[in-house]
C-alpha positions in Angstrom: -6.2 -39.5 4.9 -4.5 -36.6 5.3 -0.8 -36.0 4.0 0.1 -33.8 6.4 2.3 -34.9 9.3 0.3 -35.8 12.4 0.8 -36.5 15.9 -0.2 -36.7 19.7 -1.5 -33.4 22.0 1.9 -34.0 23.7 3.4 -34.1 20.4 2.2 -31.2 19.4 2.6 -29.0 22.4 6.4 -29.8 22.3 6.7 -28.8 18.8 4.5 -25.7 19.9 6.5 -24.8 22.5 9.8 -24.8 20.3 8.4 -22.7 17.8 7.3 -19.9 20.3 10.8 -19.7 21.1 11.2 -18.5 17.6 8.5 -16.5 17.2 9.4 -14.6 21.1 12.7 -14.1 19.1 11.2 -12.9 16.1 8.9 -10.4 18.5 11.9 -9.0 19.5 14.0 -8.7 16.3 10.9 -6.4 15.2 10.6 -4.5 18.4 14.8 -3.6 17.4 13.7 -2.9 14.2 10.6 -0.4 15.0 12.8 1.4 17.3 15.5 1.6 14.2 12.5 3.4 12.4 11.9 5.8 14.5 15.9 7.0 15.2 16.0 7.5 11.4 17.1 11.1 10.7 14.1 13.2 10.0 14.1 15.2 6.3 12.7 18.9 6.2 9.7 19.1 3.9 9.8 22.6 2.4 7.9 21.9 -0.4 4.5 23.5 -0.8 2.4 20.0 -1.6 -1.1 20.9 -2.1 -3.9 18.2 -1.8 -7.7 18.0 -3.0 -10.1 16.5 0.6 -13.3 16.8 1.5 -12.4 19.9 3.4 -11.7 21.7 0.2 -7.5 22.1 -1.1 -5.0 21.9 2.0 -1.5 21.7 2.7 0.4 18.7 4.0 0.6 20.3 7.1 -3.4 20.3 6.9 -3.6 16.8 7.1 -2.1 16.2 10.0 -5.5 18.0 11.6 -4.0 19.5 14.8 -1.4 16.1 15.7 2.1 16.0 15.9 2.2 12.7 13.7 0.9 11.8 10.1 0.6 8.5 8.6 0.1 8.4 4.8 -0.6 5.3 2.8 0.3 5.8 -1.1 -3.3 4.2 -2.7 -2.7 3.2 -6.3 -5.2 4.9 -7.9 -4.2 7.1 -10.6 -6.2 9.1 -13.2 -6.9 7.1 -15.9 -8.0 3.9 -13.2 -11.9 3.3 -13.0 -11.2 1.5 -10.1 -8.2 1.4 -7.2 -5.8 -1.0 -7.5 -7.5 -4.3 -6.0 -4.4 -5.2 -3.8 -4.8 -1.7 -2.2 -8.3 -2.2 -1.6 -7.7 -5.1 0.3 -5.2 -3.5 3.1 -7.5 -0.5 2.6 -10.4 -2.8 3.8 -8.9 -2.7 7.1 -8.0 1.2 7.7 -12.1 1.8 8.8 -11.5 0.9 12.0 -8.1 1.9 13.1 -8.0 5.6 12.4 -9.9 6.7 15.4 -7.3 4.7 17.5 -4.7 6.7 15.8 -6.2 9.9 16.1 -6.8 9.3 19.9 -3.1 8.6 20.0 -1.5 12.1 18.7 -1.6 10.4 15.0 -3.4 11.6 11.8 -4.3 9.3 8.8 -4.7 9.7 5.0 -4.5 7.7 2.0 -3.3 9.7 -0.9 -3.9 8.4 -4.8 -3.6 10.7 -7.9 -6.9 10.5 -9.2 -9.3 13.1 -8.9 -11.4 13.4 -5.9 -14.6 12.8 -7.0 -13.6 9.6 -8.5 -11.9 8.9 -5.4 -14.9 9.9 -3.8 -17.0 7.6 -5.8 -15.0 4.3 -5.0 -14.5 5.1 -0.9 -18.4 5.1 -1.5 -18.5 1.9 -3.3 -16.6 0.4 -0.6 -18.4 1.7 2.1 -15.0 2.9 3.4 -14.3 6.4 5.9 -11.0 6.9 5.9 -9.7 9.9 5.1 -8.7 10.1 1.4 -6.8 13.0 -0.5 -6.1 13.4 -4.3 -2.9 14.8 -5.1 -3.6 15.6 -8.6 -0.6 16.5 -11.1 1.4 17.8 -7.6 5.0 16.4 -7.1 4.1 14.2 -4.0 3.5 10.7 -5.4 6.7 11.8 -7.5 8.5 12.8 -4.3 8.3 9.9 -2.3 8.8 7.2 -5.3 5.4 5.8 -5.7 4.4 7.4 -9.5 6.8 7.1 -12.7 6.5 8.4 -16.0 6.3 6.2 -19.4 9.7 7.5 -20.6 11.3 6.0 -17.5 9.3 3.2 -17.6 10.4 2.4 -21.1 14.1 3.5 -20.4 14.7 1.6 -17.3 15.3 4.6 -15.1 12.1 3.8 -12.4 14.1 3.6 -8.8 11.4 1.8 -6.7 11.7 0.4 -3.3 15.3 1.8 -3.4 16.2 0.0 -6.2 16.6 0.4 -10.2 14.3 -1.6 -12.2 14.7 -2.6 -15.8 13.7 -1.3 -18.8 9.9 -2.5 -19.8 10.4 -4.8 -22.9 9.3 -3.0 -25.7 7.4 0.5 -26.4 4.2 0.9 -24.4 1.8 3.4 -25.9 -1.1 2.6 -26.9 -0.7 -1.2 -25.6 -3.6 -3.4 -24.2 -2.5 -6.0 -21.3 -2.9 -8.6 -24.4 -0.6 -7.0 -26.6 2.0 -6.5 -24.3 2.0 -9.5 -21.6 -0.7 -11.9 -23.4 -3.3 -12.9 -20.9 -0.9 -14.5 -18.5 0.5 -13.4 -15.6 -0.8 -11.9 -12.1 0.1 -8.3 -13.2 -2.1 -8.7 -15.9 -5.2 -9.5 -13.7 -4.8 -6.6 -11.2 -4.6 -3.9 -14.0 -7.8 -5.2 -16.0 -9.2 -4.9 -12.4 -8.6 -1.4 -12.2 -9.3 -0.7 -16.0 -5.6 0.0 -17.1 -3.3 -1.7 -19.1 -0.5 -3.2 -17.3 2.4 -0.2 -18.2 -0.5 2.5 -17.3 -1.0 0.5 -13.9 2.2 -0.3 -13.3 3.5 3.2 -13.3 1.6 4.3 -10.1 2.8 2.2 -6.8 2.1 1.2 -3.0 3.7 2.3 0.0 3.3 4.0 3.4 5.4 7.3 4.2 5.2 9.3 7.9 5.5 12.6 8.3 6.3 14.3 11.5 5.5 18.2 12.9 7.3 19.6 14.8 7.5 23.4 15.9 5.2 24.0 12.8 7.7 22.3 10.5 6.8 19.5 8.4 9.5 16.2 8.2 9.3 13.4 6.3 10.3 10.5 9.0 9.9 6.7 6.9 8.7 5.2 3.8 8.2 1.6 3.1 7.4 0.0 0.1 6.5 -3.4 -1.8 7.2 -6.1 0.8 7.7 -3.6 3.3 3.6 -3.4 3.3 2.8 -6.7 4.2 2.3 -6.1 7.9 -0.3 -3.5 6.9 -2.3 -6.2 4.8 -4.7 -7.6 7.6 -5.8 -10.6 5.7 -1.9 -11.9 5.2 -1.6 -11.9 8.7 -4.6 -14.0 9.3 -3.1 -16.3 6.7 -0.1 -16.7 8.2 -2.1 -18.4 11.1 -3.8 -20.2 9.1 -3.4 -24.4 8.8 -2.3 -23.9 5.1 -1.1 -20.7 4.9 -1.0 -17.9 2.2 -2.0 -21.4 -0.1 -1.3 -19.4 -3.0 -1.9 -20.0 -7.1 -1.8 -16.6 -8.6 -4.4 -13.7 -7.8 -6.9 -15.1 -5.9 -8.2 -12.0 -4.4 -10.2 -9.2 -5.5 -12.3 -6.0 -5.1 -14.4 -7.3 -1.9 -17.8 -6.6 -3.5 -16.9 -8.5 -6.3 -16.5 -12.2 -5.1 -18.9 -14.0 -6.0 -18.7 -12.5 -9.4 -19.0 -14.7 -12.4 
């Protein structure tokens, strides 16, 4: 017999209608926050960021492809990775279907990673993705938008991610494997292993989303969000939040979608 609360249909309906009021309030609050995002001051971009794409080496302005707005997903895929971050990959599984709608609403989209374009394209083919994906290579883009950090910053505790300072890594990181640095425990080690890297290397790249606007020929940065600020873009979690058991997580359960059922 279930340990969860049960009741009649009338009891369920009364509880559901009560919950509906709070859901409506959350929706209204979400609308208010969206307006505040749009009201943030724009910051002019004067640096000449360059990207390798399927269309060649292009500028940030070129990524707009004639549109006035650009959304960038900062995908964790460093040069030393052998596969994209599985968390970013799970989020990216939802990109294919939405890009055409964005593009027909004056919004361009591109994922951006530091790995070479050939490596990104190979993984993109493996995942059967069609959305635009650009390589920033060794340029300043990832660093300037706070999604890549150096080993020295990691060691000294000068990383500033998600608008806060992180503590230093517990010990020197150079040459450490996942097992040597943290042992076999912990979700970060599991995820790092899926990308073919150690924990320090994996965590020097970070996820995020940034928005840009092109106004009178000038590119401006309008918004960025990181970490849990990306939850709303992670489609599977929006579904799980409506499932009977919710997220129901015990460690890392997700993986690259072509890896389910292996071993």
